[in-house]
C-alpha atoms as one frame of an Amber mdcrd trajectory, in Angstrom:
protein
  81.563  82.632-270.384  82.872  85.761-270.896  84.961  87.873-273.605  87.280
  85.622-275.345  86.025  82.349-274.330  86.857  82.347-270.495  84.454  81.238
-268.098  83.929  84.157-265.536  85.227  83.264-262.356  84.386  83.973-258.380
  86.789  82.622-255.954  85.312  83.362-252.268  87.653  84.761-249.640  88.986
  82.486-247.105  87.944  83.086-244.031  90.085  81.775-240.699  88.476  80.779
-237.871  90.070  83.538-235.387  89.088  85.628-237.082  85.083  84.164-237.677
  85.305  84.263-233.345  86.771  87.619-232.970  84.001  88.768-235.699  81.377
  86.739-233.614  82.465  88.145-230.687  82.520  91.527-231.769  78.985  91.555
-233.533  77.085  90.299-230.630  78.684  93.377-228.280  77.807  95.061-230.430
  74.300  93.789-231.319  74.048  93.823-227.732  74.807  97.737-227.278  72.310
  98.269-230.102  69.800  96.801-228.091  70.277  98.383-224.487  70.612 101.800
-226.762  67.275 101.531-228.200  65.723  99.929-224.618  67.141 103.122-222.668
  65.239 105.281-225.026  66.965 108.691-224.825  67.178 110.551-228.012  70.856
 110.036-227.476  70.952 106.976-226.948  68.942 106.544-230.264  71.437 108.274
-232.037  73.858 105.664-230.988  72.415 102.368-231.253  71.495 103.868-234.971
  75.119 104.640-235.497  76.439 101.591-233.931  73.687  99.660-235.661  74.989
 100.627-239.171  78.963  99.487-238.180  77.108  96.451-237.231  75.673  96.256
-240.401  79.081  97.358-242.628  80.664  94.657-240.459  78.212  92.131-241.636
  78.325  93.034-245.163  82.531  92.891-245.535  81.634  89.088-243.776  79.215
  88.116-245.904  80.645  89.863-249.358  84.202  89.704-249.893  85.210  87.966
-253.286  87.687  87.997-256.051  86.189  87.693-259.170  87.911  87.257-262.498
  86.453  88.292-266.739  88.286  87.845-269.749  90.466  90.528-268.766  89.365
  91.952-265.048  90.203  91.173-261.694  86.960  92.756-259.940  87.690  92.383
-255.534  84.510  93.095-253.625  84.403  93.753-249.722  81.372  94.635-248.739
  81.039  98.380-249.854  84.404  98.729-250.873  85.483  97.026-254.250  88.798
  97.608-257.240  88.060  96.992-260.295  92.065  95.305-262.226  93.115  95.266
-265.484  94.054  91.689-265.668  97.057  93.488-267.546  98.321  95.184-265.192
  99.413  93.014-262.988 103.019  92.745-262.980 103.227  90.326-260.222 101.316
  87.683-257.893 103.077  86.293-254.556 102.011  84.419-252.295 102.294  85.733
-249.093 101.272  85.842-245.300 101.320  89.559-244.963  99.191  91.098-242.147
  99.099  94.369-243.888  95.229  95.697-243.916  93.816  94.860-247.890  90.891
  92.917-248.526  90.860  89.465-247.357  89.947  87.608-244.248  92.320  85.339
-244.124  96.273  85.447-243.624  96.543  83.287-246.524  96.838  85.954-248.998
  98.460  87.073-252.149 100.075  89.991-252.875  98.850  91.339-256.320 101.354
  93.789-257.831  99.519  96.284-260.209 101.624  99.310-262.578  98.803 101.373
-264.197  99.722 104.371-265.771 102.676 103.996-264.712 102.565 103.992-260.862
 103.154 100.861-258.931 100.331  99.603-256.781  99.168  96.335-254.487  96.598
  95.277-253.072  96.310  91.650-250.187  93.557  89.674-251.355  93.105  86.139
-249.445  91.120  83.928-251.961  90.344  80.224-250.566  92.242  78.486-253.055
  95.154  80.784-253.518  97.185  78.509-256.303  93.969  78.235-258.287  92.961
  81.681-258.127  96.602  82.625-259.687  96.658  80.130-262.573  93.145  81.334
-263.773  94.434  85.214-263.254  98.210  83.995-265.587  96.064  81.900-268.470
  94.087  84.933-268.657  97.232  87.226-269.893  98.278  88.774-267.078 101.801
  89.772-267.787 103.390  88.750-263.925 106.037  86.560-262.727 103.694  84.015
-260.232 106.205  82.806-256.610 105.094  81.090-253.469 106.646  82.127-250.602
């Protein structure tokens, strides 16, 4: 249990099948390129191979570690090496959406989280597996928002 008697919850990102297929193809192609570049053995090929391997590692990290953690007063968003810490009290609205705009999400079944922090409005698109459960939990922890389903 976290502060305030609330259990810390982790919501994994929903992961669309079409995106899994695209990532699988891209991962195999990058891995194949790395192997060919290292077999070539020239200094420039090895350098490009190292760079490609680093990109591949980042892509796999994003696939393996995209999740949303809720504790008593904070929403923590993790997408591979990227992360955001959002005070729940700063959440002004949450909306179920299929907006394809870039965000730390592996699905188009998303939640738009609108935030006002220090007078500045912002938003982040995330894709928890249990979209409705996620919105209920954030609201139960004191977010001053309206929840809409679209």
